[in-house]
PDB file of N, H, CA, C and O in Angstrom:
ATOM      1  N   MET A   1      99.055 105.407  81.164  1.00  0.00           N
ATOM      2  CA  MET A   1      99.257 106.874  81.833  1.00  0.00           C
ATOM      3  C   MET A   1     100.133 107.438  80.724  1.00  0.00           C
ATOM      4  O   MET A   1     100.720 106.787  79.860  1.00  0.00           O
ATOM      5  N   THR A   2     100.119 108.956  80.916  1.00  0.00           N
ATOM      6  H   THR A   2      99.641 109.484  81.618  1.00  0.00           H
ATOM      7  CA  THR A   2     100.551 109.861  80.152  1.00  0.00           C
ATOM      8  C   THR A   2     101.707 110.655  80.808  1.00  0.00           C
ATOM      9  O   THR A   2     101.787 111.031  81.978  1.00  0.00           O
ATOM     10  N   THR A   3     102.321 110.773  80.098  1.00  0.00           N
ATOM     11  H   THR A   3     102.256 110.467  79.148  1.00  0.00           H
ATOM     12  CA  THR A   3     103.385 111.822  80.799  1.00  0.00           C
ATOM     13  C   THR A   3     103.206 113.198  79.899  1.00  0.00           C
ATOM     14  O   THR A   3     102.987 112.980  78.707  1.00  0.00           O
ATOM     15  N   LEU A   4     103.272 114.652  80.324  1.00  0.00           N
ATOM     16  H   LEU A   4     103.450 114.829  81.292  1.00  0.00           H
ATOM     17  CA  LEU A   4     103.444 115.607  79.604  1.00  0.00           C
ATOM     18  C   LEU A   4     104.508 116.607  79.804  1.00  0.00           C
ATOM     19  O   LEU A   4     104.655 116.934  80.982  1.00  0.00           O
ATOM     20  N   LYS A   5     105.490 117.323  78.728  1.00  0.00           N
ATOM     21  H   LYS A   5     105.371 117.057  77.771  1.00  0.00           H
ATOM     22  CA  LYS A   5     105.822 118.276  79.392  1.00  0.00           C
ATOM     23  C   LYS A   5     105.243 119.281  79.407  1.00  0.00           C
ATOM     24  O   LYS A   5     104.511 119.505  78.443  1.00  0.00           O
ATOM     25  N   VAL A   6     105.331 120.260  80.465  1.00  0.00           N
ATOM     26  H   VAL A   6     105.926 120.078  81.248  1.00  0.00           H
ATOM     27  CA  VAL A   6     104.525 121.770  80.294  1.00  0.00           C
ATOM     28  C   VAL A   6     105.599 122.781  80.940  1.00  0.00           C
ATOM     29  O   VAL A   6     106.094 122.802  82.067  1.00  0.00           O
ATOM     30  N   GLU A   7     105.777 123.607  79.822  1.00  0.00           N
ATOM     31  H   GLU A   7     105.375 123.590  78.907  1.00  0.00           H
ATOM     32  CA  GLU A   7     106.474 124.628  80.016  1.00  0.00           C
ATOM     33  C   GLU A   7     105.898 126.051  80.679  1.00  0.00           C
ATOM     34  O   GLU A   7     104.670 126.011  80.756  1.00  0.00           O
ATOM     35  N   GLY A   8     106.328 126.984  81.052  1.00  0.00           N
ATOM     36  H   GLY A   8     107.326 127.016  80.989  1.00  0.00           H
ATOM     37  CA  GLY A   8     105.825 127.896  81.257  1.00  0.00           C
ATOM     38  C   GLY A   8     104.990 128.182  82.833  1.00  0.00           C
ATOM     39  O   GLY A   8     104.383 129.200  83.163  1.00  0.00           O
ATOM     40  N   MET A   9     105.196 126.958  83.606  1.00  0.00           N
ATOM     41  H   MET A   9     105.690 126.131  83.338  1.00  0.00           H
ATOM     42  CA  MET A   9     104.290 127.106  84.935  1.00  0.00           C
ATOM     43  C   MET A   9     105.181 127.676  86.243  1.00  0.00           C
ATOM     44  O   MET A   9     105.923 126.865  86.797  1.00  0.00           O
ATOM     45  N   THR A  10     105.133 128.790  86.649  1.00  0.00           N
ATOM     46  H   THR A  10     104.531 129.448  86.199  1.00  0.00           H
ATOM     47  CA  THR A  10     105.775 129.625  87.622  1.00  0.00           C
ATOM     48  C   THR A  10     105.076 129.856  89.013  1.00  0.00           C
ATOM     49  O   THR A  10     105.342 130.678  89.890  1.00  0.00           O
ATOM     50  N   CYS A  11     104.053 128.835  88.950  1.00  0.00           N
ATOM     51  H   CYS A  11     103.837 128.167  88.237  1.00  0.00           H
ATOM     52  CA  CYS A  11     103.776 129.000  90.342  1.00  0.00           C
ATOM     53  C   CYS A  11     102.620 128.146  90.861  1.00  0.00           C
ATOM     54  O   CYS A  11     101.968 127.648  89.943  1.00  0.00           O
ATOM     55  N   GLY A  12     102.196 127.847  92.086  1.00  0.00           N
ATOM     56  H   GLY A  12     102.726 128.252  92.831  1.00  0.00           H
ATOM     57  CA  GLY A  12     101.296 126.950  92.372  1.00  0.00           C
ATOM     58  C   GLY A  12      99.657 127.321  91.972  1.00  0.00           C
ATOM     59  O   GLY A  12      98.733 126.548  92.228  1.00  0.00           O
ATOM     60  N   HIS A  13      99.513 128.424  91.413  1.00  0.00           N
ATOM     61  H   HIS A  13     100.263 129.052  91.206  1.00  0.00           H
ATOM     62  CA  HIS A  13      98.361 128.975  90.858  1.00  0.00           C
ATOM     63  C   HIS A  13      98.472 127.951  89.194  1.00  0.00           C
ATOM     64  O   HIS A  13      97.602 127.181  88.786  1.00  0.00           O
ATOM     65  N   CYS A  14      99.778 128.267  88.522  1.00  0.00           N
ATOM     66  H   CYS A  14     100.484 128.892  88.854  1.00  0.00           H
ATOM     67  CA  CYS A  14      99.745 127.645  87.320  1.00  0.00           C
ATOM     68  C   CYS A  14      99.468 126.009  87.233  1.00  0.00           C
ATOM     69  O   CYS A  14      98.983 125.405  86.277  1.00  0.00           O
ATOM     70  N   GLU A  15      99.970 125.400  88.656  1.00  0.00           N
ATOM     71  H   GLU A  15     100.365 125.891  89.433  1.00  0.00           H
ATOM     72  CA  GLU A  15     100.174 123.922  88.649  1.00  0.00           C
ATOM     73  C   GLU A  15      98.620 123.557  88.891  1.00  0.00           C
ATOM     74  O   GLU A  15      98.174 122.450  88.591  1.00  0.00           O
ATOM     75  N   ALA A  16      97.767 124.666  89.507  1.00  0.00           N
ATOM     76  H   ALA A  16      98.130 125.566  89.751  1.00  0.00           H
ATOM     77  CA  ALA A  16      96.230 124.210  89.750  1.00  0.00           C
ATOM     78  C   ALA A  16      95.530 124.315  88.269  1.00  0.00           C
ATOM     79  O   ALA A  16      94.708 123.489  87.872  1.00  0.00           O
ATOM     80  N   ALA A  17      96.008 125.542  87.447  1.00  0.00           N
ATOM     81  H   ALA A  17      96.676 126.213  87.770  1.00  0.00           H
ATOM     82  CA  ALA A  17      95.236 125.536  86.413  1.00  0.00           C
ATOM     83  C   ALA A  17      95.552 124.052  85.555  1.00  0.00           C
ATOM     84  O   ALA A  17      94.691 123.235  85.230  1.00  0.00           O
ATOM     85  N   VAL A  18      96.703 123.973  85.349  1.00  0.00           N
ATOM     86  H   VAL A  18      97.403 124.637  85.613  1.00  0.00           H
ATOM     87  CA  VAL A  18      96.791 122.575  84.662  1.00  0.00           C
ATOM     88  C   VAL A  18      96.424 122.087  84.794  1.00  0.00           C
ATOM     89  O   VAL A  18      95.826 121.697  83.791  1.00  0.00           O
ATOM     90  N   ARG A  19      96.050 121.125  86.341  1.00  0.00           N
ATOM     91  H   ARG A  19      96.535 121.442  87.156  1.00  0.00           H
ATOM     92  CA  ARG A  19      95.473 120.046  86.710  1.00  0.00           C
ATOM     93  C   ARG A  19      94.000 120.245  86.313  1.00  0.00           C
ATOM     94  O   ARG A  19      93.390 119.458  85.589  1.00  0.00           O
ATOM     95  N   LYS A  20      93.533 121.254  86.797  1.00  0.00           N
ATOM     96  H   LYS A  20      94.028 121.893  87.385  1.00  0.00           H
ATOM     97  CA  LYS A  20      92.212 121.546  86.319  1.00  0.00           C
ATOM     98  C   LYS A  20      91.675 121.504  84.928  1.00  0.00           C
ATOM     99  O   LYS A  20      90.481 121.303  84.703  1.00  0.00           O
ATOM    100  N   ALA A  21      92.583 121.699  83.980  1.00  0.00           N
ATOM    101  H   ALA A  21      93.553 121.863  84.163  1.00  0.00           H
ATOM    102  CA  ALA A  21      92.107 121.594  82.996  1.00  0.00           C
ATOM    103  C   ALA A  21      92.366 120.364  82.091  1.00  0.00           C
ATOM    104  O   ALA A  21      91.762 120.215  81.029  1.00  0.00           O
ATOM    105  N   LEU A  22      93.363 119.418  82.592  1.00  0.00           N
ATOM    106  H   LEU A  22      93.853 119.538  83.455  1.00  0.00           H
ATOM    107  CA  LEU A  22      93.674 118.102  82.572  1.00  0.00           C
ATOM    108  C   LEU A  22      92.247 117.306  83.061  1.00  0.00           C
ATOM    109  O   LEU A  22      91.500 116.581  82.404  1.00  0.00           O
ATOM    110  N   GLU A  23      92.186 117.682  84.301  1.00  0.00           N
ATOM    111  H   GLU A  23      92.792 118.271  84.835  1.00  0.00           H
ATOM    112  CA  GLU A  23      91.103 116.957  84.801  1.00  0.00           C
ATOM    113  C   GLU A  23      89.642 117.027  83.954  1.00  0.00           C
ATOM    114  O   GLU A  23      88.693 116.253  84.078  1.00  0.00           O
ATOM    115  N   ALA A  24      89.719 117.814  83.346  1.00  0.00           N
ATOM    116  H   ALA A  24      90.490 118.442  83.245  1.00  0.00           H
ATOM    117  CA  ALA A  24      88.244 118.237  82.419  1.00  0.00           C
ATOM    118  C   ALA A  24      88.290 117.615  81.056  1.00  0.00           C
ATOM    119  O   ALA A  24      87.355 117.578  80.256  1.00  0.00           O
ATOM    120  N   VAL A  25      89.542 117.113  80.887  1.00  0.00           N
ATOM    121  H   VAL A  25      90.302 117.143  81.536  1.00  0.00           H
ATOM    122  CA  VAL A  25      89.770 116.235  79.454  1.00  0.00           C
ATOM    123  C   VAL A  25      88.553 114.831  79.547  1.00  0.00           C
ATOM    124  O   VAL A  25      88.168 114.276  80.577  1.00  0.00           O
ATOM    125  N   PRO A  26      88.191 114.555  78.264  1.00  0.00           N
ATOM    126  CA  PRO A  26      87.451 113.304  78.579  1.00  0.00           C
ATOM    127  C   PRO A  26      88.388 111.963  78.534  1.00  0.00           C
ATOM    128  O   PRO A  26      89.263 111.747  77.696  1.00  0.00           O
ATOM    129  N   GLY A  27      88.080 111.265  79.424  1.00  0.00           N
ATOM    130  H   GLY A  27      87.369 111.441  80.104  1.00  0.00           H
ATOM    131  CA  GLY A  27      89.043 110.089  79.610  1.00  0.00           C
ATOM    132  C   GLY A  27      89.822 110.140  80.592  1.00  0.00           C
ATOM    133  O   GLY A  27      89.763 109.023  81.107  1.00  0.00           O
ATOM    134  N   VAL A  28      90.650 110.891  81.264  1.00  0.00           N
ATOM    135  H   VAL A  28      90.698 111.798  80.845  1.00  0.00           H
ATOM    136  CA  VAL A  28      91.199 111.213  82.540  1.00  0.00           C
ATOM    137  C   VAL A  28      90.251 110.836  83.505  1.00  0.00           C
ATOM    138  O   VAL A  28      89.127 111.273  83.750  1.00  0.00           O
ATOM    139  N   THR A  29      91.193 109.577  84.206  1.00  0.00           N
ATOM    140  H   THR A  29      92.106 109.222  84.007  1.00  0.00           H
ATOM    141  CA  THR A  29      90.250 109.124  85.814  1.00  0.00           C
ATOM    142  C   THR A  29      91.319 109.938  86.758  1.00  0.00           C
ATOM    143  O   THR A  29      90.754 110.347  87.771  1.00  0.00           O
ATOM    144  N   ARG A  30      92.520 110.236  86.708  1.00  0.00           N
ATOM    145  H   ARG A  30      92.980 109.903  85.884  1.00  0.00           H
ATOM    146  CA  ARG A  30      93.334 110.917  87.445  1.00  0.00           C
ATOM    147  C   ARG A  30      94.483 111.754  87.079  1.00  0.00           C
ATOM    148  O   ARG A  30      95.294 111.459  86.202  1.00  0.00           O
ATOM    149  N   VAL A  31      94.507 112.859  87.828  1.00  0.00           N
ATOM    150  H   VAL A  31      93.848 113.099  88.541  1.00  0.00           H
ATOM    151  CA  VAL A  31      95.945 113.518  87.507  1.00  0.00           C
ATOM    152  C   VAL A  31      96.596 113.291  88.408  1.00  0.00           C
ATOM    153  O   VAL A  31      96.505 113.901  89.473  1.00  0.00           O
ATOM    154  N   VAL A  32      97.625 112.098  88.113  1.00  0.00           N
ATOM    155  H   VAL A  32      97.699 111.603  87.248  1.00  0.00           H
ATOM    156  CA  VAL A  32      98.211 111.990  89.088  1.00  0.00           C
ATOM    157  C   VAL A  32      99.589 113.119  89.880  1.00  0.00           C
ATOM    158  O   VAL A  32      99.926 113.015  91.060  1.00  0.00           O
ATOM    159  N   GLU A  33     100.101 113.976  89.040  1.00  0.00           N
ATOM    160  H   GLU A  33      99.827 114.061  88.081  1.00  0.00           H
ATOM    161  CA  GLU A  33     100.915 114.913  89.606  1.00  0.00           C
ATOM    162  C   GLU A  33     101.306 116.093  88.399  1.00  0.00           C
ATOM    163  O   GLU A  33     101.474 115.721  87.238  1.00  0.00           O
ATOM    164  N   VAL A  34     101.413 117.299  88.719  1.00  0.00           N
ATOM    165  H   VAL A  34     101.276 117.601  89.663  1.00  0.00           H
ATOM    166  CA  VAL A  34     101.591 118.308  88.007  1.00  0.00           C
ATOM    167  C   VAL A  34     102.844 119.293  88.952  1.00  0.00           C
ATOM    168  O   VAL A  34     102.689 119.887  90.019  1.00  0.00           O
ATOM    169  N   ASP A  35     103.748 119.207  88.315  1.00  0.00           N
ATOM    170  H   ASP A  35     103.874 118.725  87.448  1.00  0.00           H
ATOM    171  CA  ASP A  35     105.243 119.481  89.058  1.00  0.00           C
ATOM    172  C   ASP A  35     105.677 120.768  88.285  1.00  0.00           C
ATOM    173  O   ASP A  35     106.342 120.582  87.266  1.00  0.00           O
ATOM    174  N   ARG A  36     105.430 121.836  88.586  1.00  0.00           N
ATOM    175  H   ARG A  36     104.890 121.987  89.413  1.00  0.00           H
ATOM    176  CA  ARG A  36     106.397 123.004  87.741  1.00  0.00           C
ATOM    177  C   ARG A  36     107.739 122.928  87.997  1.00  0.00           C
ATOM    178  O   ARG A  36     108.410 123.266  87.022  1.00  0.00           O
ATOM    179  N   SER A  37     108.665 122.455  89.409  1.00  0.00           N
ATOM    180  H   SER A  37     108.120 122.180  90.202  1.00  0.00           H
ATOM    181  CA  SER A  37     110.086 122.454  89.242  1.00  0.00           C
ATOM    182  C   SER A  37     110.617 121.044  87.998  1.00  0.00           C
ATOM    183  O   SER A  37     111.627 121.172  87.306  1.00  0.00           O
ATOM    184  N   ARG A  38     110.024 120.220  87.960  1.00  0.00           N
ATOM    185  H   ARG A  38     109.204 120.116  88.522  1.00  0.00           H
ATOM    186  CA  ARG A  38     110.141 119.136  86.777  1.00  0.00           C
ATOM    187  C   ARG A  38     109.426 119.563  85.267  1.00  0.00           C
ATOM    188  O   ARG A  38     109.635 118.793  84.329  1.00  0.00           O
ATOM    189  N   ASN A  39     108.713 120.600  85.068  1.00  0.00           N
ATOM    190  H   ASN A  39     108.543 121.225  85.829  1.00  0.00           H
ATOM    191  CA  ASN A  39     107.974 120.775  84.097  1.00  0.00           C
ATOM    192  C   ASN A  39     107.341 119.613  83.746  1.00  0.00           C
ATOM    193  O   ASN A  39     107.492 119.216  82.590  1.00  0.00           O
ATOM    194  N   LEU A  40     106.633 118.961  84.540  1.00  0.00           N
ATOM    195  H   LEU A  40     106.510 119.283  85.479  1.00  0.00           H
ATOM    196  CA  LEU A  40     105.587 117.711  83.987  1.00  0.00           C
ATOM    197  C   LEU A  40     104.397 117.831  84.532  1.00  0.00           C
ATOM    198  O   LEU A  40     104.128 118.617  85.441  1.00  0.00           O
ATOM    199  N   ALA A  41     103.427 116.855  83.864  1.00  0.00           N
ATOM    200  H   ALA A  41     103.645 116.217  83.126  1.00  0.00           H
ATOM    201  CA  ALA A  41     102.113 116.642  84.574  1.00  0.00           C
ATOM    202  C   ALA A  41     101.961 114.914  84.100  1.00  0.00           C
ATOM    203  O   ALA A  41     102.357 114.517  83.004  1.00  0.00           O
ATOM    204  N   VAL A  42     101.540 114.317  84.783  1.00  0.00           N
ATOM    205  H   VAL A  42     101.219 114.640  85.674  1.00  0.00           H
ATOM    206  CA  VAL A  42     101.093 112.568  84.639  1.00  0.00           C
ATOM    207  C   VAL A  42      99.457 112.625  84.840  1.00  0.00           C
ATOM    208  O   VAL A  42      98.882 113.269  85.718  1.00  0.00           O
ATOM    209  N   VAL A  43      98.964 111.975  84.035  1.00  0.00           N
ATOM    210  H   VAL A  43      99.430 111.453  83.322  1.00  0.00           H
ATOM    211  CA  VAL A  43      97.726 111.748  83.929  1.00  0.00           C
ATOM    212  C   VAL A  43      97.620 110.246  83.966  1.00  0.00           C
ATOM    213  O   VAL A  43      98.625 109.540  83.881  1.00  0.00           O
ATOM    214  N   GLU A  44      96.173 109.662  84.118  1.00  0.00           N
ATOM    215  H   GLU A  44      95.356 110.235  84.187  1.00  0.00           H
ATOM    216  CA  GLU A  44      95.931 108.138  84.124  1.00  0.00           C
ATOM    217  C   GLU A  44      94.513 108.287  83.323  1.00  0.00           C
ATOM    218  O   GLU A  44      93.863 109.326  83.208  1.00  0.00           O
ATOM    219  N   GLY A  45      94.225 107.134  82.854  1.00  0.00           N
ATOM    220  H   GLY A  45      94.753 106.290  82.948  1.00  0.00           H
ATOM    221  CA  GLY A  45      93.029 107.159  81.958  1.00  0.00           C
ATOM    222  C   GLY A  45      93.524 107.033  80.528  1.00  0.00           C
ATOM    223  O   GLY A  45      94.686 107.201  80.157  1.00  0.00           O
ATOM    224  N   ASP A  46      92.238 106.642  79.610  1.00  0.00           N
ATOM    225  H   ASP A  46      91.294 106.506  79.912  1.00  0.00           H
ATOM    226  CA  ASP A  46      92.595 106.820  78.228  1.00  0.00           C
ATOM    227  C   ASP A  46      92.371 107.987  77.515  1.00  0.00           C
ATOM    228  O   ASP A  46      91.846 107.934  76.403  1.00  0.00           O
ATOM    229  N   ALA A  47      92.651 108.861  77.940  1.00  0.00           N
ATOM    230  H   ALA A  47      93.078 108.903  78.843  1.00  0.00           H
ATOM    231  CA  ALA A  47      92.112 110.408  77.211  1.00  0.00           C
ATOM    232  C   ALA A  47      93.532 110.367  75.907  1.00  0.00           C
ATOM    233  O   ALA A  47      94.658 109.892  76.057  1.00  0.00           O
ATOM    234  N   ASP A  48      93.012 110.964  74.826  1.00  0.00           N
ATOM    235  H   ASP A  48      92.097 111.349  74.705  1.00  0.00           H
ATOM    236  CA  ASP A  48      93.570 111.414  73.724  1.00  0.00           C
ATOM    237  C   ASP A  48      94.536 111.884  74.113  1.00  0.00           C
ATOM    238  O   ASP A  48      94.222 112.721  74.960  1.00  0.00           O
ATOM    239  N   ALA A  49      96.168 111.810  73.915  1.00  0.00           N
ATOM    240  H   ALA A  49      96.423 111.131  73.227  1.00  0.00           H
ATOM    241  CA  ALA A  49      97.064 112.950  74.116  1.00  0.00           C
ATOM    242  C   ALA A  49      97.164 114.036  73.649  1.00  0.00           C
ATOM    243  O   ALA A  49      97.675 115.027  74.171  1.00  0.00           O
ATOM    244  N   SER A  50      96.588 113.915  72.428  1.00  0.00           N
ATOM    245  H   SER A  50      96.172 113.110  72.004  1.00  0.00           H
ATOM    246  CA  SER A  50      96.251 115.536  71.465  1.00  0.00           C
ATOM    247  C   SER A  50      95.301 116.509  72.734  1.00  0.00           C
ATOM    248  O   SER A  50      95.533 117.704  72.917  1.00  0.00           O
ATOM    249  N   ALA A  51      94.626 116.016  73.229  1.00  0.00           N
ATOM    250  H   ALA A  51      94.437 115.046  73.080  1.00  0.00           H
ATOM    251  CA  ALA A  51      93.636 116.753  73.697  1.00  0.00           C
ATOM    252  C   ALA A  51      94.120 116.884  75.037  1.00  0.00           C
ATOM    253  O   ALA A  51      93.623 117.809  75.680  1.00  0.00           O
ATOM    254  N   LEU A  52      95.043 116.116  75.649  1.00  0.00           N
ATOM    255  H   LEU A  52      95.446 115.365  75.126  1.00  0.00           H
ATOM    256  CA  LEU A  52      95.787 116.638  76.721  1.00  0.00           C
ATOM    257  C   LEU A  52      96.677 117.782  76.651  1.00  0.00           C
ATOM    258  O   LEU A  52      96.872 118.542  77.600  1.00  0.00           O
ATOM    259  N   VAL A  53      97.258 117.895  75.409  1.00  0.00           N
ATOM    260  H   VAL A  53      97.099 117.278  74.639  1.00  0.00           H
ATOM    261  CA  VAL A  53      98.272 118.690  75.044  1.00  0.00           C
ATOM    262  C   VAL A  53      97.195 120.270  74.819  1.00  0.00           C
ATOM    263  O   VAL A  53      97.402 121.388  75.290  1.00  0.00           O
ATOM    264  N   ALA A  54      96.074 119.805  73.948  1.00  0.00           N
ATOM    265  H   ALA A  54      95.906 118.897  73.565  1.00  0.00           H
ATOM    266  CA  ALA A  54      95.329 121.388  73.790  1.00  0.00           C
ATOM    267  C   ALA A  54      95.144 121.637  74.888  1.00  0.00           C
ATOM    268  O   ALA A  54      95.616 122.698  75.295  1.00  0.00           O
ATOM    269  N   ALA A  55      94.348 120.732  75.877  1.00  0.00           N
ATOM    270  H   ALA A  55      93.964 119.869  75.546  1.00  0.00           H
ATOM    271  CA  ALA A  55      93.675 121.510  76.849  1.00  0.00           C
ATOM    272  C   ALA A  55      94.976 122.295  77.677  1.00  0.00           C
ATOM    273  O   ALA A  55      94.623 123.377  78.146  1.00  0.00           O
ATOM    274  N   VAL A  56      95.966 122.046  77.853  1.00  0.00           N
ATOM    275  H   VAL A  56      96.253 121.167  77.471  1.00  0.00           H
ATOM    276  CA  VAL A  56      97.432 122.454  78.585  1.00  0.00           C
ATOM    277  C   VAL A  56      97.342 123.862  77.543  1.00  0.00           C
ATOM    278  O   VAL A  56      96.799 124.805  78.119  1.00  0.00           O
ATOM    279  N   VAL A  57      97.730 124.126  76.278  1.00  0.00           N
ATOM    280  H   VAL A  57      98.171 123.360  75.810  1.00  0.00           H
ATOM    281  CA  VAL A  57      97.941 124.705  75.651  1.00  0.00           C
ATOM    282  C   VAL A  57      96.820 125.995  75.675  1.00  0.00           C
ATOM    283  O   VAL A  57      97.078 127.195  75.576  1.00  0.00           O
ATOM    284  N   GLU A  58      95.588 125.388  75.827  1.00  0.00           N
ATOM    285  H   GLU A  58      95.379 124.413  75.907  1.00  0.00           H
ATOM    286  CA  GLU A  58      94.436 126.697  75.979  1.00  0.00           C
ATOM    287  C   GLU A  58      94.727 127.278  77.157  1.00  0.00           C
ATOM    288  O   GLU A  58      94.656 128.497  77.002  1.00  0.00           O
ATOM    289  N   GLU A  59      95.067 126.950  78.434  1.00  0.00           N
ATOM    290  H   GLU A  59      95.125 125.960  78.560  1.00  0.00           H
ATOM    291  CA  GLU A  59      95.542 127.463  79.549  1.00  0.00           C
ATOM    292  C   GLU A  59      96.607 128.307  79.681  1.00  0.00           C
ATOM    293  O   GLU A  59      96.795 129.056  80.640  1.00  0.00           O
ATOM    294  N   GLY A  60      97.527 128.152  78.412  1.00  0.00           N
ATOM    295  H   GLY A  60      97.375 127.544  77.633  1.00  0.00           H
ATOM    296  CA  GLY A  60      98.552 129.213  78.224  1.00  0.00           C
ATOM    297  C   GLY A  60      99.764 129.062  78.014  1.00  0.00           C
ATOM    298  O   GLY A  60     100.599 129.919  77.725  1.00  0.00           O
ATOM    299  N   TYR A  61      99.925 127.616  78.202  1.00  0.00           N
ATOM    300  H   TYR A  61      99.247 126.920  78.437  1.00  0.00           H
ATOM    301  CA  TYR A  61     101.299 127.054  78.716  1.00  0.00           C
ATOM    302  C   TYR A  61     101.670 126.127  77.132  1.00  0.00           C
ATOM    303  O   TYR A  61     100.988 125.937  76.125  1.00  0.00           O
ATOM    304  N   ARG A  62     102.973 125.734  77.493  1.00  0.00           N
ATOM    305  H   ARG A  62     103.527 125.888  78.311  1.00  0.00           H
ATOM    306  CA  ARG A  62     103.520 124.969  76.204  1.00  0.00           C
ATOM    307  C   ARG A  62     103.592 123.592  76.441  1.00  0.00           C
ATOM    308  O   ARG A  62     104.363 123.247  77.337  1.00  0.00           O
ATOM    309  N   ALA A  63     103.018 122.799  75.894  1.00  0.00           N
ATOM    310  H   ALA A  63     102.392 123.080  75.167  1.00  0.00           H
ATOM    311  CA  ALA A  63     102.920 121.325  76.454  1.00  0.00           C
ATOM    312  C   ALA A  63     103.169 120.531  74.927  1.00  0.00           C
ATOM    313  O   ALA A  63     102.806 120.967  73.834  1.00  0.00           O
ATOM    314  N   SER A  64     103.860 119.304  75.182  1.00  0.00           N
ATOM    315  H   SER A  64     104.155 118.950  76.069  1.00  0.00           H
ATOM    316  CA  SER A  64     104.115 118.029  74.586  1.00  0.00           C
ATOM    317  C   SER A  64     103.897 116.810  75.370  1.00  0.00           C
ATOM    318  O   SER A  64     103.593 116.782  76.563  1.00  0.00           O
ATOM    319  N   ILE A  65     104.112 115.627  74.460  1.00  0.00           N
ATOM    320  H   ILE A  65     104.359 115.649  73.491  1.00  0.00           H
ATOM    321  CA  ILE A  65     104.182 114.319  74.832  1.00  0.00           C
ATOM    322  C   ILE A  65     105.960 114.108  75.545  1.00  0.00           C
ATOM    323  O   ILE A  65     107.009 114.288  74.928  1.00  0.00           O
ATOM    324  N   ALA A  66     105.822 113.750  76.762  1.00  0.00           N
ATOM    325  H   ALA A  66     104.970 113.604  77.263  1.00  0.00           H
ATOM    326  CA  ALA A  66     107.136 113.698  76.849  1.00  0.00           C
ATOM    327  C   ALA A  66     107.882 112.240  76.737  1.00  0.00           C
ATOM    328  O   ALA A  66     109.108 112.166  76.815  1.00  0.00           O
TER     329      ALA A  66
END
């Protein structure tokens, strides 16, 4: 399981965009949680952490491994 710190999400649409971006990363088996109030996203699978961060950044948010 990988936890990301995601900054810049302000609404449900933001959460959905981050979830969709993470689901598209190869190796992700499930996006467990995307929570704007806690600034985090939790992903299951063996996806490369840098690919997860890149996918979120590409959507316009700031991300790092928590």
